N, C-alpha and C positions, 0 to 999 in steps of 0.2 A: 201686445203689441195691437195699436189702434190700426184699422182698415181706413181707406180712403177718406179724406175728410168729408164730413157731412155737416153743414152748418145748420144747426138746430133752430137758431133764431129766425131763419128764413125758410125752414122746412118743418111746417107744421105736423104733418105726417109722422116723420120721423122723431118729433119731440113727444106726441103722444105716444107711440111705440116704446120711447125709453120709459115713460112714466109708466106704461103698463108693464114692461118688464120689471121696473123696480117694485111692482107690486102696490103702486100708488094711485093707479086710475085705471079704469074699465076703457076697454077698444072704443066704446062709443062716445067716450068724453072728448070735448074739446077744450083744451087748457086755455085759460087766460094768462097771457104773457105781459109781465111790465119789464122792458130792460132797466138795469141797474147800473149806474154811472161809476167808473173806479178807475181801474188801472187801464193800461193799453194792451195787454196781453191775451187778455180772454175776453168770451160773450160770458155776462151774468146775469141772469133774468130770476125774478119773482115769478114762480109759475102757480098758479092756483087750479086747484082740481077739487073734486067732492070731497075728498079725505084731508084737504087742508093747503095752505100755502108753504111752499118750499122754494129754496136758492138751488139753481140748477146752473152749473159752470161749465165751460167748455173750452179748452185752450185753441186758441186762433193760430195758423200757420204763418201769418205774417202780421207782425204788431203795428198798431195804430200809432204811428210817428211818421215824422216827415222823412225821416232816412230810410232806406232800404233795411229790414231787418226781420230775418225769418229764422225760425227756430222749429225743429221737429215736433209735433204736438203729443209725444208719447210722455213729455214731460208732467202731463197731468197725472201721470200715475206716481210720481215722485210726491206730488203735493198730496192725494191721497195718502200714500204709505207715511208722510210726515205727520199728517192728522191723525191718523189711528196710533202712531207711537206716542206722540205728544200727548194724546187724550189720556194716556195712562200714566205718563209723568205728572204731569199738572192737569188734572179733571176740571172742566168748565172754563176752560181758557183758551179752547179752539170750538169753532161749530162742530155739532155731531153730524158724523156722515150717514145720510139714510140710504142710498143706494148708488151704485156703479154700474155704467152700462161700458163693459171693456170694448166691446165691438164698434161704439162710436167714439169712446174716448171721452167720456162725459160723466159728471158725478152729480148726485142731489143730496143736499146738506140742509140743515134747518134753517129758516128764514129768520134772520135778526133784525125786529124793526128798528128802524134809525131812532125811534121816538123812546125806546127802552137802551138802544146799543146806539149811541152817538160816535161819530167818528172823533178819535184823537187829534187828527190835522184839524179838523173845523174848530174843536174846541180850543186848541192852542193859538189858531188865528182869533178866535172870537175872546180870549182871556178868561175861557170859563172850565178850563180844565184844572184839576185838583193839584196842589203843588205835590203830593205824595205819588201821584201816578208814574212818575218816570222811575221812583224807586221800586215799584210795584212790577213793572214791565223788566225793569232789570234784574229782579229776583226771580221772575219767571224764565227769562232767558238763561240766566245763570243754572238754575236748575234742570232745564233741559240739557245744556252743554256738560253739565257736571255728571249727570244720568247716562250719558251716550259717549263719553269720553272714553277711549280704548277699547270699545266693544266692538269684537270682529264681526258680529253678525250684522249689526247696523251699518258698518263699513261695507261689508258685503253687499248689502241690500240698496246703498245710495252711493254706487260706483260710476254714477251718472256725471262723470268730470267734463264729458263732452257738452253737456247741454248747459251745465254752469259756465262753461266758457263762453258759448255763445249768448247766453242770457245776461251775465254779468262782466266778464273780463273785456271780452272782445268789445261791446257796444259802451263799455265804460271807460277802462284804462287804456285800451287800445286804441279806440276812438280819438280819446284824447291825445294819445303819442302822435297820432297822424296828423291831427291841428296843430300840435306843437312839436314840431320834429326835433328841435334843441332839447328838449325834456324827455325824449323816448327813452334814454338808457334807464333814468331813474324810474319812469313808469313800467318799462318791462321788466324791470328788477320786481317791482312790486307783485306783478302777476305771477314771476317764478316763484317768489316767497308764498303766494296765498296757493299756489299748487303744489307747493313742498310741504305744506302743513296740514295734514290730515288727521285731525284731531277728535273733532267732536261731530254731532250732527248739527248743522248749521241751516238757518232758515232761508237766507240770502237776499232777503228783501224787506226786511224789517225797518221800516219806516212807518211815521205817526199815521199815514193813510190807509195801512194795512192793519190798524190795530182800532178796535172797537172798547170803548168803556161800559161795560153793563155793570148789572146789579152786583156782580160777585167781582168785579175788577175786569181789568183788561183779557180781550179776545183775540188772538191773533188771527189774521187772515193772509190769504194768496202765500202759500208756500212752494209755486213750483219751480222756483230756483233751488230749493232744499238739496243738499247733497251732504257727504262726509267730506269736511273741508275745516278750515282756518276760523276757529272762533274771532279771532280779530276782525275778520270781513263783518260778522254781524253787528259788532258792538261799533265798529268805525262807521257803519252804513248809518246807524240810527244817531250817533253822536254827530255826524256831518249834517243832519238834519236840523239840529238845535243850532248849530253854527250858521247854517243858512237862513233860517227863519231870525235869529239875531240880527242880520242884516236888512232882511225885509221889514222888521217891525222893530226900528231903532228905540222905540219907548219899552220894548218888552227885552231889551237886552240884558237887563239884571235879572230877569225870570228866566230867559234862556240860557244863562249861565249857572243858574242854579240847578235846572234841570240836568244840566250837561255834568256838573259835580255831583249830584246826588245819584245819577245813573251810575257812574265809574264807581263811587263809594260802596254802592250796593252791589253792583254786579262782581265786583272783585272779592267780595266776601266767599262768593262760591268757587273760586278758582282754587283746584287743588291737583289738577291733572298736568300742570305744567308750572315752571317759575313764573308768578305773576309778573315779575320785572320784565320778563323776556316777552310774554303776550302785551302788556303795556306798551313795550317800545314797538312792536309790529302795529298796533293799533296808532300810534302817535306818527308812524311813518305812513300810513295807509290814509290815514285823514287827507292829507292835502291832495293826493291823487283823485280821491274821490270827491273833493271841493271842485277841481279842475274838471273833472267827468260830469258833472251836473251843470255846467255851463256849457261845455264842448262837447260832451258826448252825444250819444244817439237819444237818450231821453234828458234833455234839460229841465230844471225846475221851471214852472210858468210863471212864479210869483216874483222873480227878481227883474229889475228894471235894468237897462243896459249900462248905467251907471254902477250899479251894483254888481252886475256881472264882471265889469272890468276891474272892480275892486275885489272880487273873489278870485280872478286870474291873477293879478298880481302877488296877491297872499299867498296863494297856492303855489306859484311860482318859488317865491322865496322858500317857503317851506320845504318846497322840495330839493331845492338846492343847498339846505341848512335843516337837515333832518333833527327831530329831537329823541331824546331818548325815554322821555315820559310826558304823559300828558298835562301835568301840570305846565312843564316847562311850553308845551305847545300851545296852551291856552294861553299863557302870558305872551307869547309872540304874536298869536292870532289876533289878541286884543289890542295891541300897537300898530296893526297893519292897517 
């Protein structure tokens, strides 16, 4: 368990001490620190000392969003554990951990330069992403889920359901229910469904912004939401981004539809731990809840105009009221809304 929060980004002595404790620096060194942009839940910096450049990550107690959102900082240890397990399952597709400071609750991993490891979200918006990347991401995710399905040791290690609720279910689905009380019943039913299906090790925040595209393919980042849970959440979470980006970029609608279909086809090739049809039904049912959550939850996407947000609300409402049994039917209805 981490001690009381020490802000490494604004406490040079603590940062130096951490790098020394990890065997990466000497006590007389003054690290060069370059803050890195990215998510809202952590402090991430490029730290350079004589031994090289590294990425230092520390979970924040209060997330950087407009609405009040606090989560215990011990979630960083779930991310560390996820990175270590996944590195054994799909080597080369997560950053390598170099050091951990348990007392501060932060860790050091290899620094991946954006010139060699561009961000997938940026590539999608610029139109430079390779067409086969969605299949590669789906294959990696499917292999992680398949390798951890029904594993009692992994399940025990990731019994952090409380943090997952605070990081994902409360700020996304429950917040959307608060904003739309008439939809509270189906949205809360989705929360219960996710909580009832503890089947595989999930990432919990699998969006294009948390994926780099390196020389050997995708590299998954930011797994502090990781827990043993419902694979439908990971699948719906990333498919949701393809849908939202198709609204933001009308000219890329066909390209996003292909990514959606390619991802689904490749991912379900790996599903053997449960009836694929049941899993697909849960994904199709969860998608409209996540669509609504990304416009009216605590972490709305930043790239939709007000008219596109309203369009998303209307489509999500309809699909929550008339849930679909499979993703093909869901996609057909989405395309007509």
